A tleap script that builds the chain and sets N, CA, C and O, in Angstrom:
source leaprc.protein.ff14SB
mol = sequence {
  NMET MET GLN THR TRP SER GLY TRP LYS ARG
  PHE SER GLY GLY ARG ILE ASP THR VAL ASP
  ALA PRO ALA GLY HIE GLY VAL TYR GLU VAL
  ARG HIE ILE ILE THR GLY ARG VAL MET ALA
  PHE GLY HIE SER GLY ALA VAL ALA LYS THR
  ILE ALA GLU LEU THR HIE GLY GLU VAL SER
  THR TRP ALA LYS LEU LEU GLY ARG GLN PRO
  LEU ASN ALA ARG VAL ALA ASP LEU GLU TYR
  ARG THR CYS ALA ALA ALA SER ARG ALA ASP
  ALA ARG THR ALA ALA GLN ARG LEU LEU GLY
  LEU ARG GLN SER VAL TRP ARG ARG ARG LEU
  ASP ILE GLY LEU VAL GLY ARG HIE ALA CGLY
}
set mol.1.N position { 83.278 141.253 135.672 }
set mol.1.CA position { 83.388 142.037 134.617 }
set mol.1.C position { 83.798 141.055 133.356 }
set mol.1.O position { 84.701 140.217 133.362 }
set mol.2.N position { 83.044 141.324 132.445 }
set mol.2.CA position { 83.146 140.582 130.903 }
set mol.2.C position { 84.459 141.246 130.156 }
set mol.2.O position { 84.792 142.427 130.062 }
set mol.3.N position { 85.018 140.160 129.708 }
set mol.3.CA position { 86.231 140.718 128.693 }
set mol.3.C position { 85.751 140.850 127.113 }
set mol.3.O position { 84.561 140.671 126.853 }
set mol.4.N position { 86.485 141.098 126.295 }
set mol.4.CA position { 85.795 141.279 125.067 }
set mol.4.C position { 85.954 139.949 124.101 }
set mol.4.O position { 86.711 139.068 124.510 }
set mol.5.N position { 85.355 139.779 122.982 }
set mol.5.CA position { 84.713 138.867 122.035 }
set mol.5.C position { 86.114 138.386 121.658 }
set mol.5.O position { 86.936 139.258 121.378 }
set mol.6.N position { 86.502 137.046 121.616 }
set mol.6.CA position { 87.461 136.783 120.846 }
set mol.6.C position { 87.158 136.543 119.252 }
set mol.6.O position { 85.998 136.391 118.869 }
set mol.7.N position { 88.059 136.523 118.515 }
set mol.7.CA position { 87.704 136.418 116.883 }
set mol.7.C position { 87.214 135.333 116.837 }
set mol.7.O position { 87.186 134.502 117.745 }
set mol.8.N position { 86.594 135.207 115.299 }
set mol.8.CA position { 85.853 134.210 114.973 }
set mol.8.C position { 86.891 132.857 114.841 }
set mol.8.O position { 88.070 133.051 114.548 }
set mol.9.N position { 86.442 131.651 115.046 }
set mol.9.CA position { 87.054 130.695 115.082 }
set mol.9.C position { 86.243 129.507 114.273 }
set mol.9.O position { 85.041 129.242 114.312 }
set mol.10.N position { 87.299 128.887 113.531 }
set mol.10.CA position { 86.602 127.640 112.654 }
set mol.10.C position { 87.055 126.259 113.593 }
set mol.10.O position { 88.076 126.208 114.279 }
set mol.11.N position { 86.311 125.452 113.486 }
set mol.11.CA position { 86.393 124.072 114.026 }
set mol.11.C position { 87.629 123.322 113.189 }
set mol.11.O position { 87.473 122.954 112.025 }
set mol.12.N position { 88.916 123.135 113.948 }
set mol.12.CA position { 90.084 122.470 113.251 }
set mol.12.C position { 89.444 121.301 112.568 }
set mol.12.O position { 88.743 120.456 113.125 }
set mol.13.N position { 89.764 121.346 111.299 }
set mol.13.CA position { 89.180 119.959 110.386 }
set mol.13.C position { 87.703 119.459 110.652 }
set mol.13.O position { 87.267 118.399 110.203 }
set mol.14.N position { 87.124 120.170 111.283 }
set mol.14.CA position { 85.746 120.086 111.670 }
set mol.14.C position { 85.663 119.074 112.849 }
set mol.14.O position { 84.806 118.192 112.921 }
set mol.15.N position { 86.672 119.299 113.792 }
set mol.15.CA position { 86.764 118.676 114.680 }
set mol.15.C position { 86.230 119.216 116.106 }
set mol.15.O position { 86.477 120.417 116.218 }
set mol.16.N position { 85.704 118.782 116.995 }
set mol.16.CA position { 84.867 119.474 118.112 }
set mol.16.C position { 86.124 119.460 119.244 }
set mol.16.O position { 86.378 120.376 120.026 }
set mol.17.N position { 86.712 118.404 119.142 }
set mol.17.CA position { 88.042 118.279 120.598 }
set mol.17.C position { 89.027 119.108 120.477 }
set mol.17.O position { 90.031 118.946 121.171 }
set mol.18.N position { 88.933 120.175 119.558 }
set mol.18.CA position { 90.029 121.326 119.437 }
set mol.18.C position { 89.338 122.495 119.752 }
set mol.18.O position { 89.935 123.518 119.417 }
set mol.19.N position { 88.199 122.657 120.326 }
set mol.19.CA position { 87.682 124.023 120.758 }
set mol.19.C position { 88.527 124.770 121.578 }
set mol.19.O position { 88.816 124.368 122.705 }
set mol.20.N position { 89.018 125.983 121.050 }
set mol.20.CA position { 89.687 127.033 121.801 }
set mol.20.C position { 88.495 127.782 122.579 }
set mol.20.O position { 87.537 128.282 121.990 }
set mol.21.N position { 88.610 127.794 123.495 }
set mol.21.CA position { 87.351 128.707 124.116 }
set mol.21.C position { 87.378 128.599 125.959 }
set mol.21.O position { 87.748 127.509 126.394 }
set mol.22.N position { 87.136 129.296 126.629 }
set mol.22.CA position { 87.238 129.144 128.144 }
set mol.22.C position { 86.522 127.912 128.751 }
set mol.22.O position { 85.400 127.463 128.522 }
set mol.23.N position { 87.493 127.499 129.589 }
set mol.23.CA position { 86.896 126.048 130.396 }
set mol.23.C position { 85.874 126.595 131.358 }
set mol.23.O position { 84.903 125.983 131.803 }
set mol.24.N position { 86.200 127.719 131.590 }
set mol.24.CA position { 84.997 128.353 132.676 }
set mol.24.C position { 83.829 129.189 132.011 }
set mol.24.O position { 83.386 129.035 130.873 }
set mol.25.N position { 83.424 130.110 132.967 }
set mol.25.CA position { 82.307 130.867 132.682 }
set mol.25.C position { 82.440 131.817 131.731 }
set mol.25.O position { 83.564 132.316 131.678 }
set mol.26.N position { 81.356 132.363 130.694 }
set mol.26.CA position { 81.527 133.006 129.679 }
set mol.26.C position { 80.478 133.018 128.798 }
set mol.26.O position { 79.661 132.140 129.076 }
set mol.27.N position { 80.170 133.715 127.786 }
set mol.27.CA position { 79.276 133.843 126.559 }
set mol.27.C position { 79.740 133.203 125.272 }
set mol.27.O position { 80.888 133.480 124.927 }
set mol.28.N position { 79.065 132.428 124.541 }
set mol.28.CA position { 79.315 131.774 123.168 }
set mol.28.C position { 78.267 132.278 122.229 }
set mol.28.O position { 77.140 132.605 122.600 }
set mol.29.N position { 78.741 132.330 120.853 }
set mol.29.CA position { 77.997 132.194 119.857 }
set mol.29.C position { 78.653 131.552 118.511 }
set mol.29.O position { 79.765 131.761 118.027 }
set mol.30.N position { 77.592 130.694 118.061 }
set mol.30.CA position { 77.878 129.869 116.806 }
set mol.30.C position { 77.115 130.201 115.836 }
set mol.30.O position { 75.892 130.280 115.950 }
set mol.31.N position { 77.849 130.465 114.623 }
set mol.31.CA position { 77.357 130.842 113.426 }
set mol.31.C position { 77.552 130.161 111.925 }
set mol.31.O position { 78.559 129.499 111.676 }
set mol.32.N position { 76.739 130.331 111.165 }
set mol.32.CA position { 77.258 129.442 109.955 }
set mol.32.C position { 78.104 130.205 109.169 }
set mol.32.O position { 77.958 131.426 109.226 }
set mol.33.N position { 78.893 129.781 108.503 }
set mol.33.CA position { 79.942 130.782 108.088 }
set mol.33.C position { 79.529 131.440 106.722 }
set mol.33.O position { 80.091 132.510 106.490 }
set mol.34.N position { 78.742 131.032 105.882 }
set mol.34.CA position { 78.381 131.558 104.681 }
set mol.34.C position { 77.368 132.447 104.537 }
set mol.34.O position { 77.297 133.462 103.844 }
set mol.35.N position { 76.381 131.806 105.479 }
set mol.35.CA position { 75.203 132.938 105.722 }
set mol.35.C position { 75.058 133.957 106.825 }
set mol.35.O position { 74.208 134.846 106.880 }
set mol.36.N position { 75.934 133.717 107.622 }
set mol.36.CA position { 76.128 134.589 109.239 }
set mol.36.C position { 74.957 134.224 109.935 }
set mol.36.O position { 74.642 135.058 110.784 }
set mol.37.N position { 74.154 133.176 109.844 }
set mol.37.CA position { 72.930 133.043 110.461 }
set mol.37.C position { 73.352 132.404 112.024 }
set mol.37.O position { 73.816 131.270 112.148 }
set mol.38.N position { 73.174 133.080 112.866 }
set mol.38.CA position { 73.232 132.728 114.405 }
set mol.38.C position { 72.742 131.152 114.453 }
set mol.38.O position { 71.582 130.810 114.221 }
set mol.39.N position { 73.526 130.493 114.701 }
set mol.39.CA position { 73.035 129.191 115.090 }
set mol.39.C position { 72.846 128.626 116.737 }
set mol.39.O position { 71.940 127.869 117.087 }
set mol.40.N position { 73.864 129.152 117.603 }
set mol.40.CA position { 73.400 129.103 118.892 }
set mol.40.C position { 74.076 130.400 119.365 }
set mol.40.O position { 74.938 130.981 118.707 }
set mol.41.N position { 73.558 130.854 120.703 }
set mol.41.CA position { 73.851 132.156 121.414 }
set mol.41.C position { 73.666 131.460 122.977 }
set mol.41.O position { 72.806 130.596 123.149 }
set mol.42.N position { 74.233 131.754 123.692 }
set mol.42.CA position { 74.080 131.888 125.324 }
set mol.42.C position { 75.285 132.043 126.224 }
set mol.42.O position { 76.374 132.493 125.867 }
set mol.43.N position { 74.947 131.592 127.500 }
set mol.43.CA position { 76.208 131.600 128.477 }
set mol.43.C position { 75.925 130.707 129.098 }
set mol.43.O position { 74.777 130.271 129.187 }
set mol.44.N position { 77.160 130.131 129.797 }
set mol.44.CA position { 77.717 128.786 130.215 }
set mol.44.C position { 78.516 128.868 131.335 }
set mol.44.O position { 79.373 129.751 131.384 }
set mol.45.N position { 78.366 128.053 132.285 }
set mol.45.CA position { 79.601 127.748 133.272 }
set mol.45.C position { 80.833 127.053 132.630 }
set mol.45.O position { 81.908 127.070 133.230 }
set mol.46.N position { 80.727 126.553 131.642 }
set mol.46.CA position { 81.876 125.728 131.137 }
set mol.46.C position { 81.671 126.081 129.424 }
set mol.46.O position { 81.135 125.171 128.791 }
set mol.47.N position { 81.998 127.138 128.760 }
set mol.47.CA position { 82.055 127.584 127.682 }
set mol.47.C position { 82.635 126.250 126.780 }
set mol.47.O position { 81.842 125.530 126.172 }
set mol.48.N position { 83.876 126.045 126.767 }
set mol.48.CA position { 84.248 124.928 125.739 }
set mol.48.C position { 83.368 123.709 125.703 }
set mol.48.O position { 83.081 123.155 124.641 }
set mol.49.N position { 82.925 123.281 126.926 }
set mol.49.CA position { 82.071 121.876 127.084 }
set mol.49.C position { 80.651 121.993 126.096 }
set mol.49.O position { 80.204 121.204 125.264 }
set mol.50.N position { 80.150 123.341 126.572 }
set mol.50.CA position { 79.026 123.619 125.988 }
set mol.50.C position { 79.064 123.684 124.133 }
set mol.50.O position { 78.501 122.868 123.404 }
set mol.51.N position { 79.619 124.493 123.822 }
set mol.51.CA position { 80.203 124.494 122.528 }
set mol.51.C position { 80.421 123.005 121.947 }
set mol.51.O position { 79.766 122.579 120.996 }
set mol.52.N position { 81.285 122.354 122.535 }
set mol.52.CA position { 81.504 120.914 122.077 }
set mol.52.C position { 80.260 119.920 122.066 }
set mol.52.O position { 80.100 119.032 121.229 }
set mol.53.N position { 79.694 120.111 122.769 }
set mol.53.CA position { 77.960 119.101 123.223 }
set mol.53.C position { 77.272 119.726 121.961 }
set mol.53.O position { 76.839 119.017 121.052 }
set mol.54.N position { 77.195 121.132 121.954 }
set mol.54.CA position { 76.239 121.597 120.553 }
set mol.54.C position { 76.457 121.302 119.369 }
set mol.54.O position { 75.497 121.248 118.600 }
set mol.55.N position { 77.862 121.015 118.872 }
set mol.55.CA position { 78.420 120.585 117.661 }
set mol.55.C position { 78.689 119.335 117.489 }
set mol.55.O position { 78.900 118.879 116.365 }
set mol.56.N position { 78.724 118.490 118.758 }
set mol.56.CA position { 78.757 116.828 118.752 }
set mol.56.C position { 77.419 116.380 118.299 }
set mol.56.O position { 77.144 115.375 117.643 }
set mol.57.N position { 76.622 117.317 118.774 }
set mol.57.CA position { 74.825 116.651 119.036 }
set mol.57.C position { 74.742 116.113 119.960 }
set mol.57.O position { 73.628 115.590 119.972 }
set mol.58.N position { 75.493 115.798 121.188 }
set mol.58.CA position { 75.086 115.240 122.520 }
set mol.58.C position { 75.001 116.299 123.514 }
set mol.58.O position { 75.860 116.710 124.294 }
set mol.59.N position { 73.757 116.669 123.325 }
set mol.59.CA position { 73.282 117.812 124.452 }
set mol.59.C position { 72.394 116.997 125.688 }
set mol.59.O position { 71.341 116.397 125.473 }
set mol.60.N position { 73.034 117.110 126.965 }
set mol.60.CA position { 72.722 116.633 127.918 }
set mol.60.C position { 71.174 116.883 128.111 }
set mol.60.O position { 70.639 117.748 127.417 }
set mol.61.N position { 70.422 116.151 129.039 }
set mol.61.CA position { 69.108 116.446 129.351 }
set mol.61.C position { 68.816 117.796 130.195 }
set mol.61.O position { 67.789 118.470 130.114 }
set mol.62.N position { 69.853 118.029 130.960 }
set mol.62.CA position { 69.767 119.231 131.695 }
set mol.62.C position { 69.921 120.554 130.667 }
set mol.62.O position { 69.307 121.601 130.874 }
set mol.63.N position { 70.621 120.402 129.793 }
set mol.63.CA position { 71.152 121.395 128.624 }
set mol.63.C position { 69.853 121.431 127.813 }
set mol.63.O position { 69.614 122.522 127.296 }
set mol.64.N position { 68.949 120.428 127.597 }
set mol.64.CA position { 67.920 120.471 126.728 }
set mol.64.C position { 66.852 121.571 127.517 }
set mol.64.O position { 66.344 122.610 127.095 }
set mol.65.N position { 66.760 121.011 128.595 }
set mol.65.CA position { 65.768 121.576 129.357 }
set mol.65.C position { 65.970 123.309 129.870 }
set mol.65.O position { 65.077 123.915 130.463 }
set mol.66.N position { 67.054 123.804 129.577 }
set mol.66.CA position { 67.934 125.102 129.243 }
set mol.66.C position { 67.511 125.784 127.913 }
set mol.66.O position { 67.608 126.992 127.695 }
set mol.67.N position { 66.972 124.745 126.955 }
set mol.67.CA position { 66.697 125.243 125.779 }
set mol.67.C position { 67.895 125.216 124.669 }
set mol.67.O position { 67.992 125.856 123.622 }
set mol.68.N position { 68.760 124.272 125.248 }
set mol.68.CA position { 70.109 124.364 124.181 }
set mol.68.C position { 69.568 123.183 123.113 }
set mol.68.O position { 68.998 122.247 123.673 }
set mol.69.N position { 69.661 123.110 121.803 }
set mol.69.CA position { 69.585 121.767 121.050 }
set mol.69.C position { 70.604 121.657 120.294 }
set mol.69.O position { 71.185 122.712 120.038 }
set mol.70.N position { 71.073 120.556 119.780 }
set mol.70.CA position { 71.985 120.107 118.923 }
set mol.70.C position { 71.971 120.995 117.801 }
set mol.70.O position { 70.852 121.343 117.424 }
set mol.71.N position { 73.027 121.467 117.146 }
set mol.71.CA position { 73.098 122.663 115.865 }
set mol.71.C position { 72.946 121.463 114.560 }
set mol.71.O position { 73.487 120.362 114.466 }
set mol.72.N position { 71.990 122.160 113.625 }
set mol.72.CA position { 71.674 121.255 112.339 }
set mol.72.C position { 72.429 121.925 111.368 }
set mol.72.O position { 71.915 122.664 110.528 }
set mol.73.N position { 73.844 121.655 111.465 }
set mol.73.CA position { 74.584 122.208 110.352 }
set mol.73.C position { 75.985 121.031 110.646 }
set mol.73.O position { 76.228 120.416 111.685 }
set mol.74.N position { 76.704 121.010 109.390 }
set mol.74.CA position { 77.983 120.646 109.294 }
set mol.74.C position { 78.774 121.187 110.199 }
set mol.74.O position { 78.682 122.403 110.367 }
set mol.75.N position { 79.590 120.530 110.873 }
set mol.75.CA position { 80.441 121.581 112.150 }
set mol.75.C position { 81.759 122.307 110.859 }
set mol.75.O position { 82.425 123.301 111.148 }
set mol.76.N position { 81.870 121.739 109.808 }
set mol.76.CA position { 83.083 122.170 109.012 }
set mol.76.C position { 82.339 123.435 108.341 }
set mol.76.O position { 83.057 124.071 107.570 }
set mol.77.N position { 80.932 123.939 108.515 }
set mol.77.CA position { 80.279 124.906 108.308 }
set mol.77.C position { 80.250 126.055 108.829 }
set mol.77.O position { 79.986 127.085 108.208 }
set mol.78.N position { 80.636 125.952 110.529 }
set mol.78.CA position { 80.371 126.604 111.494 }
set mol.78.C position { 81.537 127.435 111.919 }
set mol.78.O position { 82.664 126.981 111.720 }
set mol.79.N position { 81.399 128.515 112.440 }
set mol.79.CA position { 82.410 129.010 113.363 }
set mol.79.C position { 82.093 129.660 114.849 }
set mol.79.O position { 80.892 129.854 115.039 }
set mol.80.N position { 82.742 129.932 115.650 }
set mol.80.CA position { 82.550 130.330 116.865 }
set mol.80.C position { 83.240 131.381 117.586 }
set mol.80.O position { 84.401 131.710 117.342 }
set mol.81.N position { 82.528 131.886 118.453 }
set mol.81.CA position { 83.710 133.004 119.379 }
set mol.81.C position { 82.891 133.043 120.743 }
set mol.81.O position { 81.721 132.791 121.030 }
set mol.82.N position { 83.939 133.443 121.418 }
set mol.82.CA position { 83.486 133.461 123.015 }
set mol.82.C position { 84.075 134.663 123.458 }
set mol.82.O position { 84.891 135.435 122.955 }
set mol.83.N position { 83.271 134.621 124.853 }
set mol.83.CA position { 84.027 135.942 125.626 }
set mol.83.C position { 83.953 135.347 126.919 }
set mol.83.O position { 82.907 134.778 127.234 }
set mol.84.N position { 85.052 135.404 127.830 }
set mol.84.CA position { 85.068 134.892 129.289 }
set mol.84.C position { 84.721 136.059 130.043 }
set mol.84.O position { 85.117 137.218 129.927 }
set mol.85.N position { 83.664 135.382 131.074 }
set mol.85.CA position { 83.194 136.422 132.302 }
set mol.85.C position { 83.871 135.774 133.569 }
set mol.85.O position { 84.308 134.623 133.575 }
set mol.86.N position { 83.919 136.784 134.824 }
set mol.86.CA position { 84.259 136.540 135.745 }
set mol.86.C position { 83.757 135.454 136.640 }
set mol.86.O position { 84.376 134.691 137.382 }
set mol.87.N position { 82.299 135.592 136.352 }
set mol.87.CA position { 81.244 134.409 137.062 }
set mol.87.C position { 80.401 134.012 136.247 }
set mol.87.O position { 80.430 134.355 135.065 }
set mol.88.N position { 79.510 133.224 136.748 }
set mol.88.CA position { 78.052 132.920 135.874 }
set mol.88.C position { 77.225 133.753 135.788 }
set mol.88.O position { 76.549 134.029 134.797 }
set mol.89.N position { 77.203 134.357 137.107 }
set mol.89.CA position { 76.169 135.815 137.007 }
set mol.89.C position { 76.624 136.692 136.123 }
set mol.89.O position { 75.760 137.257 135.452 }
set mol.90.N position { 78.021 137.040 135.879 }
set mol.90.CA position { 78.439 138.041 134.986 }
set mol.90.C position { 78.076 137.403 133.584 }
set mol.90.O position { 77.621 138.087 132.668 }
set mol.91.N position { 78.292 136.142 133.490 }
set mol.91.CA position { 78.317 135.735 131.948 }
set mol.91.C position { 76.555 135.672 131.564 }
set mol.91.O position { 76.146 135.989 130.447 }
set mol.92.N position { 75.676 135.236 132.628 }
set mol.92.CA position { 74.437 135.692 132.284 }
set mol.92.C position { 73.945 136.938 132.156 }
set mol.92.O position { 73.049 137.095 131.326 }
set mol.93.N position { 74.339 137.910 132.817 }
set mol.93.CA position { 73.905 139.225 132.517 }
set mol.93.C position { 74.354 139.705 131.056 }
set mol.93.O position { 73.640 140.194 130.180 }
set mol.94.N position { 75.789 139.421 131.024 }
set mol.94.CA position { 76.386 139.764 129.654 }
set mol.94.C position { 75.389 139.628 128.494 }
set mol.94.O position { 75.032 140.460 127.660 }
set mol.95.N position { 74.971 138.090 128.712 }
set mol.95.CA position { 74.232 137.616 127.277 }
set mol.95.C position { 72.915 138.157 127.165 }
set mol.95.O position { 72.451 138.276 126.031 }
set mol.96.N position { 72.244 138.500 128.140 }
set mol.96.CA position { 71.040 139.030 128.244 }
set mol.96.C position { 71.294 140.555 127.766 }
set mol.96.O position { 70.409 141.045 127.066 }
set mol.97.N position { 72.369 141.314 128.064 }
set mol.97.CA position { 72.667 142.364 127.637 }
set mol.97.C position { 72.974 142.552 126.053 }
set mol.97.O position { 72.597 143.507 125.374 }
set mol.98.N position { 73.607 141.630 125.684 }
set mol.98.CA position { 73.938 141.371 124.049 }
set mol.98.C position { 72.691 140.969 123.385 }
set mol.98.O position { 72.440 141.397 122.258 }
set mol.99.N position { 71.820 140.107 124.058 }
set mol.99.CA position { 70.438 139.803 123.370 }
set mol.99.C position { 69.688 141.121 123.565 }
set mol.99.O position { 69.018 141.341 122.556 }
set mol.100.N position { 69.606 141.693 124.115 }
set mol.100.CA position { 68.737 143.214 124.358 }
set mol.100.C position { 69.441 143.825 122.855 }
set mol.100.O position { 68.818 143.903 121.796 }
set mol.101.N position { 70.985 144.254 123.073 }
set mol.101.CA position { 71.305 145.210 122.132 }
set mol.101.C position { 71.137 144.427 120.347 }
set mol.101.O position { 70.916 145.076 119.325 }
set mol.102.N position { 71.311 142.998 120.428 }
set mol.102.CA position { 70.825 142.492 119.092 }
set mol.102.C position { 69.168 142.820 118.872 }
set mol.102.O position { 68.934 143.235 117.737 }
set mol.103.N position { 68.358 142.742 119.475 }
set mol.103.CA position { 66.965 142.952 119.239 }
set mol.103.C position { 66.718 144.432 119.042 }
set mol.103.O position { 65.709 144.804 118.443 }
set mol.104.N position { 67.489 145.181 119.463 }
set mol.104.CA position { 67.295 146.733 119.362 }
set mol.104.C position { 67.630 147.133 118.080 }
set mol.104.O position { 66.954 147.981 117.499 }
set mol.105.N position { 68.915 146.445 117.413 }
set mol.105.CA position { 69.307 146.555 116.182 }
set mol.105.C position { 68.471 146.130 115.055 }
set mol.105.O position { 68.372 146.751 113.997 }
set mol.106.N position { 67.880 145.040 115.344 }
set mol.106.CA position { 66.762 144.614 114.304 }
set mol.106.C position { 65.711 145.375 114.768 }
set mol.106.O position { 65.495 146.130 113.820 }
set mol.107.N position { 64.939 145.640 115.620 }
set mol.107.CA position { 63.911 146.816 115.308 }
set mol.107.C position { 64.042 148.024 114.849 }
set mol.107.O position { 63.143 148.779 114.477 }
set mol.108.N position { 65.584 148.275 114.885 }
set mol.108.CA position { 65.596 149.692 114.191 }
set mol.108.C position { 65.722 149.443 112.748 }
set mol.108.O position { 65.227 150.242 111.953 }
set mol.109.N position { 66.429 148.260 112.301 }
set mol.109.CA position { 66.625 147.679 111.012 }
set mol.109.C position { 65.107 147.531 110.393 }
set mol.109.O position { 64.928 147.865 109.222 }
set mol.110.N position { 64.238 147.132 111.020 }
set mol.110.CA position { 62.830 146.777 110.765 }
set mol.110.C position { 62.194 148.094 110.358 }
set mol.110.O position { 61.611 148.289 109.292 }
set mol.111.N position { 62.402 149.109 111.481 }
set mol.111.CA position { 61.689 150.314 111.674 }
set mol.111.C position { 62.123 150.954 110.210 }
set mol.111.O position { 61.214 151.079 109.390 }
set mol.112.N position { 63.320 151.325 109.872 }
set mol.112.CA position { 63.926 151.633 108.546 }
set mol.112.C position { 63.194 151.239 107.586 }
set mol.112.O position { 62.596 152.044 106.872 }
set mol.113.N position { 63.125 149.921 107.417 }
set mol.113.CA position { 62.611 149.122 106.480 }
set mol.113.C position { 61.306 149.580 106.073 }
set mol.113.O position { 61.052 149.835 104.895 }
set mol.114.N position { 60.332 149.710 107.163 }
set mol.114.CA position { 59.001 150.419 107.037 }
set mol.114.C position { 59.048 151.615 106.762 }
set mol.114.O position { 58.133 152.007 106.038 }
set mol.115.N position { 59.987 152.547 107.162 }
set mol.115.CA position { 59.624 153.780 106.643 }
set mol.115.C position { 59.969 154.013 105.087 }
set mol.115.O position { 59.469 154.843 104.328 }
set mol.116.N position { 60.993 153.017 104.812 }
set mol.116.CA position { 61.609 153.056 103.595 }
set mol.116.C position { 60.548 152.754 102.587 }
set mol.116.O position { 60.524 153.343 101.506 }
set mol.117.N position { 59.640 151.816 102.933 }
set mol.117.CA position { 58.555 151.075 102.016 }
set mol.117.C position { 57.465 152.528 101.641 }
set mol.117.O position { 57.036 152.874 100.541 }
set mol.118.N position { 57.228 153.200 103.078 }
set mol.118.CA position { 56.126 154.252 102.783 }
set mol.118.C position { 56.512 155.284 102.254 }
set mol.118.O position { 55.613 156.041 101.887 }
set mol.119.N position { 57.888 155.701 102.018 }
set mol.119.CA position { 58.320 156.688 101.409 }
set mol.119.C position { 58.590 156.541 99.844 }
set mol.119.O position { 59.182 157.465 99.286 }
set mol.120.N position { 58.281 155.684 99.275 }
set mol.120.CA position { 58.351 155.461 97.927 }
set mol.120.C position { 57.010 155.338 97.451 }
set mol.120.O position { 56.796 155.131 96.256 }
savepdb mol mol.pdb
quit
């Protein structure tokens, strides 16, 4: 069973060694503070380590094969939130569900935008 999202957290002084995240399984999201653009989203068996790797620019070869890439932004411009999970399978399921919800919200926004254009 997945817990709730943590609040958004900034990297202390732009340092990655102070990541306040679950050491174990969970879901993570990293976004740009000013634009709100999601820079990274996924699940991991070691959330704190994954976030640190992404922000430090040292993503392992295995992580690259899974689609993780270093972030192209200054760490001071980023913030993150996490959600712990009981197991890796729970984290994977939760990430897929959250991604599906996000995609349906964007589809609705797009549909509303297209309807608005044709109404005027």
